[in-house]
C-alpha positions in Angstrom: 122.0 111.3 127.6 120.3 109.4 125.0 122.1 108.1 121.9 120.7 107.3 118.4 122.3 104.7 116.2 122.9 105.8 112.9 120.4 104.7 110.3 121.9 102.0 108.0 122.8 102.8 104.5 122.2 100.4 101.5 124.1 100.9 98.6 123.3 98.9 95.1 126.9 98.1 93.6 125.6 98.2 89.9 124.1 101.4 89.7 125.6 103.3 92.9 122.0 104.1 94.3 121.8 104.8 98.1 118.8 104.7 100.7 118.4 104.3 104.1 116.7 101.6 106.1 115.0 102.9 109.0 114.2 101.2 112.4 113.9 97.2 111.4 112.9 97.8 107.7 113.8 95.0 105.5 116.0 95.8 102.5 113.1 95.4 100.3 110.7 97.6 102.2 113.5 100.4 102.7 114.0 100.1 98.5 110.1 100.4 98.2 110.2 103.6 100.3 112.8 105.3 98.4 111.1 104.4 95.0 113.5 102.0 93.8 112.3 98.4 92.7 114.0 95.4 93.4 112.7 92.0 92.5 110.4 90.3 94.9 107.2 88.1 94.8 105.9 86.5 97.9 107.2 88.6 100.8 107.7 85.5 102.9 111.2 84.6 102.5 109.9 81.2 100.7 110.0 81.7 96.9 113.5 83.2 96.6 112.8 85.8 93.8 114.1 88.5 95.7 117.8 86.9 96.3 120.9 89.0 96.0 124.5 89.0 96.9 125.6 90.9 100.2 129.0 92.3 99.3 129.7 94.2 102.5 128.3 94.5 105.9 125.6 92.3 107.9 122.0 91.2 107.7 120.0 89.3 109.8 116.4 87.8 109.7 114.3 88.6 112.7 110.9 88.0 111.0 111.0 84.9 108.9 114.0 82.6 108.2 115.5 82.6 104.7 113.8 79.1 103.9 114.5 80.0 100.1 118.1 80.2 100.7 120.3 76.8 101.2 123.4 76.6 102.9 125.7 77.1 99.8 123.7 80.0 98.9 124.2 81.5 102.2 127.9 80.8 102.2 128.3 82.6 98.9 126.8 85.7 100.5 123.2 85.3 99.2 120.5 87.2 101.1 116.8 87.5 100.9 115.6 91.1 100.5 112.2 90.7 101.7 113.3 89.3 105.0 116.9 90.7 105.5 117.3 93.5 107.9 120.6 95.7 107.7 122.6 95.8 111.0 125.0 98.6 109.7 125.6 100.0 106.3 125.5 97.5 103.6 126.4 97.0 100.0 124.2 94.6 97.9 124.4 93.3 94.4 120.8 93.2 93.1 118.9 93.2 90.0 116.9 96.5 89.5 113.4 96.5 87.7 113.5 99.9 86.0 110.0 99.4 84.5 108.1 99.5 87.5 109.5 102.4 89.1 107.4 105.0 87.5 104.2 103.2 88.1 102.3 104.5 91.5 101.2 102.2 93.9 97.5 102.7 95.1 94.7 101.5 97.4 91.6 101.7 95.4 88.0 100.5 96.0 86.8 98.3 93.3 83.5 96.9 92.2 83.0 93.3 90.9 81.8 93.7 87.2 81.6 89.9 85.8 82.1 86.6 87.5 82.5 83.6 85.3 83.5 79.7 86.3 86.6 78.8 84.6 87.1 75.4 86.3 85.2 73.1 88.9 87.5 75.2 91.4 88.7 78.2 89.6 86.7 81.2 89.4 87.2 84.4 86.8 86.6 87.7 88.4 86.7 91.2 86.7 87.1 94.2 88.9 86.7 98.1 87.8 87.5 101.0 90.2 84.4 102.4 91.8 85.5 106.1 91.1 86.1 105.5 87.3 89.7 105.8 87.4 92.1 103.8 85.3 94.5 101.5 87.1 97.7 101.2 85.4 100.1 98.0 85.7 102.5 96.3 83.7 101.7 92.5 82.4 102.5 89.8 84.9 102.3 92.1 88.3 99.8 91.3 90.9 97.4 93.0 93.4 96.6 92.5 97.1 92.8 92.3 98.2 92.8 94.0 101.6 90.6 92.5 103.9 88.3 94.0 106.6 90.9 93.0 109.4 93.9 94.6 107.6 95.4 91.4 106.4 96.3 91.0 102.5 95.6 88.2 99.8 97.6 88.4 96.6 96.2 87.6 93.2 97.9 88.0 89.8 96.4 90.1 87.3 95.7 87.9 84.3 96.0 90.5 81.7 97.5 93.9 80.8 95.6 97.2 81.1 92.6 96.8 78.8 90.4 99.5 77.0 87.6 99.4 79.5 89.5 99.5 82.6 88.6 95.9 84.0 91.2 94.1 85.9 91.0 90.3 85.3 91.7 87.7 88.1 91.7 83.7 88.4 90.9 82.8 91.9 91.6 79.1 92.9 89.1 77.7 95.5 91.5 76.6 98.4 89.6 74.2 100.9 89.8 76.0 104.3 90.6 79.2 102.9 88.1 81.8 104.2 88.7 84.2 101.4 88.7 82.2 98.6 85.9 80.1 100.1 83.8 83.3 100.2 85.0 84.2 96.3 84.1 80.7 95.3 80.5 80.3 97.4 79.3 84.1 97.8 81.1 86.7 95.8 78.7 88.3 93.2 78.5 91.2 90.7 78.3 94.7 92.5 80.2 93.4 95.5 83.0 95.8 96.7 86.5 95.1 97.6 89.7 97.3 98.4 92.7 96.4 96.7 96.4 97.6 96.8 98.3 97.6 93.2 100.3 97.2 91.4 102.7 94.7 92.9 105.7 92.7 91.8 108.5 92.5 89.5 107.5 89.4 87.2 107.0 91.8 84.2 108.1 91.4 80.5 111.9 92.1 79.5 111.8 93.6 76.3 115.6 94.4 76.1 116.4 90.9 74.8 116.2 89.1 71.4 116.6 85.8 72.9 113.7 83.1 72.3 111.5 82.9 75.5 110.0 79.9 77.2 107.0 80.3 79.7 106.1 77.5 82.4 102.8 77.8 84.4 101.6 75.5 87.0 97.6 75.8 87.7 96.5 79.4 88.0 100.2 80.5 87.6 98.6 80.7 84.1 97.2 84.1 85.0 100.5 86.3 84.9 102.1 84.0 82.2 98.8 84.7 80.0 99.3 88.3 80.7 102.6 88.4 79.4 102.5 86.2 76.5 99.5 88.5 75.3 101.5 91.6 75.7 104.4 90.1 73.5 101.6 89.1 71.0 100.3 92.5 71.1 103.9 93.6 70.4 104.1 91.5 67.5 107.5 90.2 68.6 109.4 87.9 66.4 111.2 86.3 69.0 110.1 82.5 69.5 107.8 81.6 72.4 107.1 78.1 73.6 104.2 78.3 76.5 104.0 75.1 78.8 101.2 74.8 80.9 101.1 71.9 83.9 98.2 70.8 85.7 96.8 67.6 87.2 93.5 67.1 85.4 92.3 68.3 82.1 89.6 70.5 83.7 92.4 72.5 85.3 93.6 73.7 81.9 90.7 76.2 81.9 91.6 78.3 79.2 93.5 75.9 76.9 91.5 76.9 73.8 93.0 80.3 74.4 96.4 78.9 74.5 95.7 77.1 71.2 94.3 80.0 69.5 97.7 81.9 70.3 99.8 79.1 68.5 97.4 79.3 65.4 97.6 82.9 65.4 101.4 83.2 66.3 103.8 81.3 63.6 106.4 81.5 66.3 104.4 80.4 69.3 104.1 76.6 70.4 101.8 75.6 73.3 102.1 72.3 75.5 99.9 71.3 77.9 101.3 68.7 80.4 99.1 66.6 83.0 100.8 65.1 86.0 97.7 62.5 86.1 98.9 59.9 83.4 95.8 58.2 83.4 93.9 61.5 82.7 96.5 62.6 80.0 96.3 59.3 78.0 92.4 59.6 78.1 92.6 63.3 76.9 95.5 62.9 74.5 97.9 65.4 76.4 101.2 65.1 77.3 101.8 63.1 80.6 104.4 64.1 83.4 105.9 66.9 85.2 105.8 70.2 83.5 109.4 71.4 84.1 110.5 68.0 83.0 108.6 68.3 79.5 110.2 71.7 78.8 113.8 70.2 79.8 113.0 67.4 77.3 112.3 69.6 74.5 115.2 72.0 75.5 117.9 70.4 77.3 120.0 73.3 76.9 118.7 76.4 78.3 121.8 78.5 77.9 120.3 80.7 75.0 116.8 81.4 76.2 114.8 83.8 78.7 112.4 81.8 81.0 109.4 82.9 82.8 107.5 81.0 85.2 104.6 81.1 87.8 103.0 78.4 89.8 103.1 77.0 93.4 106.3 77.2 95.4 107.3 73.5 94.9 107.1 73.6 91.2 109.2 77.0 91.1 111.8 75.5 93.8 112.2 72.1 91.7 112.3 73.7 88.2 115.1 76.6 89.4 117.4 73.7 90.5 116.8 71.9 87.4 117.3 74.8 84.9 120.4 75.9 86.7 121.9 72.6 85.7 120.8 73.0 82.2 122.6 76.1 81.6 120.2 79.1 82.3 121.8 81.9 83.9 120.1 83.1 87.1 119.5 86.5 85.8 117.5 85.1 82.7 115.0 83.3 85.0 112.0 85.2 85.7 109.2 83.7 88.0 106.3 84.5 90.4 105.7 82.3 93.1 102.9 82.7 95.9 100.3 80.3 96.6 99.8 81.7 100.3 99.6 85.1 101.7 102.4 86.4 103.8 100.6 85.9 107.0 99.5 82.4 106.3 103.5 81.6 105.1 104.4 83.3 108.7 102.1 80.8 110.3 103.6 77.9 108.2 107.4 78.8 109.3 106.6 79.2 112.8 105.1 75.7 112.8 108.2 74.3 111.1 110.4 76.2 113.7 108.3 74.3 116.6 106.6 77.4 118.1 102.9 77.3 117.4 101.5 74.7 115.1 98.4 75.4 112.7 
């Protein structure tokens, strides 16, 4: 006589919503299957944007260890939704992103309609669905390019939906990265790709009157650009201060656009920051680390909403310092994925001493 173990049920304590987690589904996967939008970004257990609190029950991590959770956070009951697998019924306290729930997730064939070098190692790519349909998304979300072997490569969308239906990406060349090398060296107008979109919960929060701070590192400027332009189009009266950090002046590849925002919007300030001190001095741009520049200008973050996007080390460092400057965790919105989930998995296996790269 066979026995089928009951399917675990996940309860969201804030809203009372319930959904089942079948098999070895993570909490995030089960929620998405149920049409419930919970926060996430990298999907590899590294960025920490999907952190929630386990109120009741037990979870474990059969895929990747929860790198983004420190010992103190785990002791306080924190879990990572993208990696935590329920072992029985659980109850969690997690933020829901209601605005993304009603947008269908689609797999679409697209064509490259424009390609332009934005910086020595950054290429702008514009896509349109081959069938003439319009893809819908919220500013700040991202898409996955689906490779021939089934692997995915995530890229932030650098604008909100526009009249001509085009989808703007900023692709940084990564030495040794097969796909980005192909984009950088070979991709041309007329080529076709398959994408899945929209993805992610790094989206504008319009239910607040607080001033906003934006911080971008490198091509993390892409989703920040999309969200800032959204608020500009809304005609917001909320003050905005945009910080963009890079190493060299040429890495600030749309600096004139950001300066134009500042000229157009009386309540918007823009501060570029370069980590190369000599280059900053020569260019007349502020020197240092971008999160330090933000904190020098705004040492008390308790009255702000903060949006940030960039490489994981920048995000991790900034989160620690921002929390120490009074920023509540539920007012920090961020996007952090420099590597695809399968690449992250390889790194994690290497750290665990399984198989090095």
